[in-house]
C-alpha positions in Angstrom: -13.7 -77.2 17.2 -13.4 -73.9 15.3 -10.3 -73.3 13.3 -8.6 -70.0 14.1 -8.0 -67.6 11.2 -4.5 -67.3 9.8 -4.6 -63.6 10.3 -6.7 -61.5 12.8 -6.7 -57.7 12.8 -8.6 -56.0 15.5 -9.2 -52.2 15.9 -6.0 -51.3 14.0 -5.1 -47.7 13.9 -2.0 -46.1 12.4 -1.0 -42.5 12.8 1.8 -40.3 11.4 3.1 -37.0 12.7 1.8 -34.0 10.9 2.7 -30.3 11.1 0.1 -29.3 13.8 -1.3 -32.7 14.9 -1.4 -36.3 13.8 -2.6 -37.8 10.6 -4.6 -41.1 11.1 -4.0 -43.2 8.0 -5.8 -46.3 9.4 -8.7 -45.9 11.8 -10.1 -48.8 13.7 -9.8 -51.5 11.0 -10.8 -55.1 11.9 -10.9 -58.2 9.7 -9.9 -61.9 9.6 -8.2 -63.9 6.9 -8.9 -67.6 6.7 -7.0 -70.5 5.2 -7.5 -70.8 1.5 -9.3 -67.5 0.8 -8.5 -64.3 -0.9 -9.7 -61.2 0.9 -9.5 -58.0 -1.1 -8.9 -54.6 0.5 -10.2 -52.1 -2.1 -10.4 -48.4 -2.2 -8.9 -45.3 -3.8 -5.4 -44.1 -3.4 -4.8 -42.9 0.2 -7.6 -45.1 1.7 -5.2 -46.9 4.0 -4.9 -50.2 2.2 -1.1 -50.3 1.8 -0.5 -48.9 5.3 -2.6 -51.7 6.7 -0.5 -54.4 4.9 2.7 -52.7 6.1 1.5 -52.7 9.6 0.9 -56.4 9.4 4.5 -56.9 8.5 5.7 -54.3 11.0 7.4 -52.4 8.2 5.9 -49.0 8.9 8.2 -46.0 9.0 9.8 -45.3 12.4 7.7 -42.2 12.8 4.4 -44.1 12.5 2.5 -45.3 15.6 0.1 -48.1 15.6 -2.4 -49.5 18.1 -4.7 -52.4 18.1 -4.0 -56.1 17.7 -2.5 -58.2 14.9 -2.3 -61.9 15.4 -0.5 -64.3 13.0 -1.5 -67.9 13.5 -2.8 -66.9 16.9 0.4 -65.1 17.9 0.3 -61.4 18.8 3.0 -59.6 16.9 2.9 -56.4 19.0 5.7 -57.4 21.4 7.8 -59.0 18.7 11.2 -57.3 18.3 13.0 -56.9 14.9 14.8 -60.2 15.1 11.6 -62.1 16.0 9.8 -60.4 13.1 12.5 -61.5 10.7 11.6 -65.1 11.7 7.9 -64.4 10.8 8.4 -62.5 7.6 8.8 -64.8 4.7 8.4 -68.0 6.7 4.9 -67.2 8.0 3.9 -64.1 6.1 5.1 -63.4 2.6 4.7 -60.1 0.8 4.5 -59.1 -2.9 5.2 -55.4 -3.1 3.7 -53.1 -5.6 6.8 -52.3 -7.6 9.2 -55.1 -8.2 12.2 -52.8 -9.1 12.1 -51.3 -5.6 11.7 -54.7 -3.9 14.5 -56.5 -5.7 18.1 -55.6 -5.1 19.6 -54.3 -8.3 23.1 -55.6 -7.6 22.3 -59.2 -6.7 21.3 -62.0 -9.1 17.8 -63.4 -8.9 19.3 -66.7 -7.6 21.0 -64.9 -4.7 17.8 -63.1 -3.8 15.6 -66.2 -4.0 17.9 -68.4 -2.0 18.8 -66.2 0.9 15.5 -66.7 2.7 15.6 -70.5 2.2 19.1 -70.7 3.6 18.1 -68.6 6.6 14.7 -70.1 7.5 15.1 -73.7 6.2 18.9 -74.1 6.8 19.3 -75.4 3.3 22.6 -75.7 1.5 23.2 -73.5 -1.5 22.5 -76.4 -3.9 19.3 -77.3 -2.1 18.0 -73.7 -2.0 18.7 -73.3 -5.7 16.7 -76.4 -6.5 13.7 -75.1 -4.5 14.0 -71.6 -6.1 14.1 -73.3 -9.6 11.0 -75.3 -8.8 9.2 -72.1 -7.6 10.0 -70.3 -10.8 8.6 -73.2 -12.8 5.5 -73.0 -10.6 4.9 -69.4 -11.7 5.2 -70.2 -15.3 8.9 -69.4 -16.0 10.0 -72.1 -18.4 13.8 -71.3 -18.3 14.5 -70.8 -14.6 18.3 -71.3 -14.9 18.6 -68.4 -17.3 16.4 -66.1 -15.1 18.3 -67.0 -11.9 21.5 -65.9 -13.5 20.2 -62.5 -14.4 19.8 -59.2 -12.6 16.4 -57.5 -12.0 17.0 -54.8 -14.7 17.4 -57.5 -17.3 13.8 -58.7 -16.8 10.5 -57.4 -18.0 8.0 -56.0 -15.5 5.8 -59.1 -15.8 8.8 -61.3 -15.3 10.0 -59.4 -12.2 6.5 -59.7 -10.7 6.6 -63.5 -11.3 10.0 -63.6 -9.6 8.6 -61.8 -6.6 5.7 -64.3 -6.3 8.1 -67.2 -6.7 10.4 -65.8 -4.0 7.4 -65.4 -1.7 6.1 -69.0 -2.2 9.5 -70.7 -1.8 9.0 -70.7 2.0 5.3 -71.6 1.6 4.0 -69.0 4.0 0.5 -69.3 5.5 -0.3 -65.7 4.6 0.5 -63.8 1.5 0.1 -60.0 1.3 -0.2 -58.8 -2.3 0.0 -55.0 -2.6 -1.3 -54.0 -6.1 0.5 -56.9 -7.7 -0.8 -56.1 -11.2 0.1 -52.4 -11.3 1.8 -51.3 -14.5 1.5 -54.8 -16.1 0.0 -55.3 -19.5 -3.3 -57.1 -19.7 -1.7 -60.4 -20.5 0.8 -60.3 -17.6 -2.0 -59.1 -15.3 -4.2 -62.0 -16.2 -1.3 -64.4 -15.6 -0.5 -62.9 -12.2 -4.1 -63.1 -11.1 -4.3 -66.8 -12.2 -1.2 -67.4 -10.1 -2.8 -66.0 -7.0 -5.9 -68.1 -7.4 -3.8 -71.2 -8.0 -1.7 -70.5 -4.9 -4.8 -70.2 -2.8 -6.1 -73.5 -4.1 -2.9 -75.5 -4.2 -1.1 -74.3 -1.1 -4.1 -73.3 1.0 -2.6 -69.8 1.6 -4.6 -67.0 2.9 -4.1 -64.0 0.5 -4.7 -60.4 1.4 -5.0 -58.6 -2.0 -4.6 -54.8 -1.9 -6.1 -53.2 -5.0 -7.9 -50.2 -6.3 -9.4 -52.2 -9.2 -12.9 -53.5 -8.8 -12.4 -55.7 -11.8 -9.5 -57.5 -10.1 -11.7 -58.0 -7.0 -14.5 -59.5 -9.1 -12.2 -61.9 -10.9 -10.1 -63.0 -8.0 -11.4 -62.5 -4.4 -13.7 -64.5 -2.2 -14.5 -61.6 0.1 -14.0 -57.9 -0.1 -13.5 -55.0 2.4 -14.1 -51.5 1.0 -11.8 -48.8 2.5 -12.0 -45.1 2.5 -10.3 -42.6 4.8 -8.6 -45.3 6.8 -11.9 -47.1 7.6 -13.6 -50.2 6.4 -17.0 -49.1 5.1 -18.4 -52.3 3.9 -17.3 -56.0 3.9 -18.8 -59.3 2.7 -18.7 -61.9 0.0 -17.7 -60.5 -3.4 -20.9 -61.5 -5.1 -23.0 -59.8 -2.3 -21.0 -56.6 -2.1 -20.6 -56.1 -5.9 -24.2 -56.9 -6.8 -26.0 -55.3 -3.8 -23.6 -52.7 -2.3 -24.9 -51.1 0.9 -22.6 -48.0 1.2 -22.8 -45.0 -1.0 -19.1 -45.0 -1.6 -19.1 -48.6 -2.7 -22.0 -47.8 -5.1 -19.8 -45.0 -6.5 -16.8 -47.2 -7.0 -19.0 -49.7 -8.9 -20.7 -47.1 -11.0 -17.2 -45.8 -12.2 -16.1 -49.3 -13.2 -17.4 -49.9 -16.7 -16.2 -53.5 -17.0 -17.8 -54.8 -13.7 -20.6 -56.7 -15.4 -18.0 -58.3 -17.7 -15.8 -59.2 -14.8 -18.7 -60.8 -12.9 -19.6 -62.7 -16.1 -16.0 -63.9 -16.4 -16.1 -65.1 -12.7 -19.1 -67.2 -13.4 -17.9 -68.6 -16.7 -14.2 -68.9 -16.1 -13.5 -66.9 -19.3 -11.0 -64.2 -18.3 -10.9 -62.7 -21.8 -14.3 -61.1 -21.1 -12.7 -58.4 -19.0 -9.9 -57.5 -21.4 
């Protein structure tokens, strides 16, 4: 018996009101995300990648209108109201946003922000939730979780805030993890660590990860499959090795030609030596 994908997106279109007409940010996008795989949505800024991920979470602006079908673990989210979506977000679908400082509440401690979801979705006591949050911070390589939990977001480095976001997302062990440019603005060391974390989560937790990125090197290092987007449409999709070594679409060929470290990234993928791309 075939196993249904964790995430199914069919003919998704997202439009925004414009001065004289409508602007279609996403145009007929379809893809599946399976258990234990990383699917990368790659393309230039404005290609519709982030809008697609926001649509999956039903976090689009009120003015936006979307059509198509999005199924999470076989359940259509279209008829879900705000309260029902709050039950899905975090517990079924976690999200790592692009900029940690806009995702974390500046006036709440890390402990407070990491335990709220656990208390709501898992009905844990404060002490139990804190223990789970502490373990998640250790899982993402934070060796002094008690100190970090007592701090506020502005007291942490960019790389540390990104680790906290990932830890917060995995505390509820969601089936699906959406990562929107998770390495943006990080130095090469922090970027390498975050990418290692995503690969580990895929393997250890069996999560399906949708990785939104503009960086072909990140795709080559991390993803199992890739979908190339431009102008709101998916132009090409397939296994990473196939698409990156034998691209079919002219736009994909242009992306690869502009990425000078692609060969090094592919070499790293085959050897496991991440330092080759630095």
